[in-house]
N, C-alpha and C positions, 0 to 999 in steps of 0.2 A: 208873307215872308218873301224876301227878295231872292228869286231863283237865279239871279245873275252873279251871285257871289262866287268867288274863286276858292276852291278847296285847296288847302295846303297839303294835307294828308289826313289819315284817320287817327282817331283817339285810341290808344291801346287799352283803355278801360271799357268804353261803350261801343267802339268801332264806328262811331258816327263821324262825319266830316269835321275837320278843324279848319276854321277860316282865319284870315289875317287879323280880324278884329277881336277874335276870341283871346281871352287871357289863358295862358298855357303854362305847363310845367314840362320839363324834359327829364328823361331817364334813359340810361344806357341799358338796353336789354340785348343780351347775346351779342355784344359788340356793336350794336346799332343804336343810334340816337332815336328815341321814340318820344312821341308827344301825347299828352293828355290834356283835357280841359282842366283848368286850375280848380274848378269847383268840385271835382270828384274827391279831393282829399283836403280836409282842413288840417292845418299844422297841429301836431301833437295829439291828434284824435285817434290815430291808429286805425281809422275806418276809411274805407273807400265808399263814397256815396254813388248810387246809380240813378238817383232821381233828384232833380233840381229842388223839389219841395223839401226833401230830407236835408239836403245840404244847407238850404236857406234857414230852416228851423234850427239846425245846429249852430250856424254862424250867429244867429240872433241870440242864442243862449250864451255863446262865448262872449259876445260883445256886452251883453247885459251883466254877466258874471264878473267880468274884468274891467268894467267901465272906469274904475278909478285909475287904472293903469293904461291909459290910452296910447302909450308909446310901446307897449308890449308887442313883440313880433307877432304873436298869435292873434291878438286883437287887430293889428294893422292888416295882416293877411286876411283875416275873416271879413273885415270891412271891404277889402278889395274884391274878394270873392262875392260878397253880397251885392256889390255894385255891378259885377258882371252878370250875376243871376238876374237882377232887375232888368238889365239890358236885354238878356235873352228872353225874359218873359214878355217884354215889349214887342219883340219881333216874332214871338210865337214859336220859339225854338223848342 
């Protein structure tokens, strides 16, 4: 892992660093803009994932289930999250 990466801030879900290359989502909490890693929550799941493997498994299920509707927002977002998870796995995050 590259220890020279510059941390932007901490994720409000896992409290780990968020780096510029991470895909993120923003949320306003108590009047403050907060950031989380995008992979923590897959759209329309109602679930926050705390482990990459769980998020990856869920994304794969969503993509498989809705493969006929490749333009669906949830499928597109799941593909983007899966892409980021693969990147994180490569760097050992």
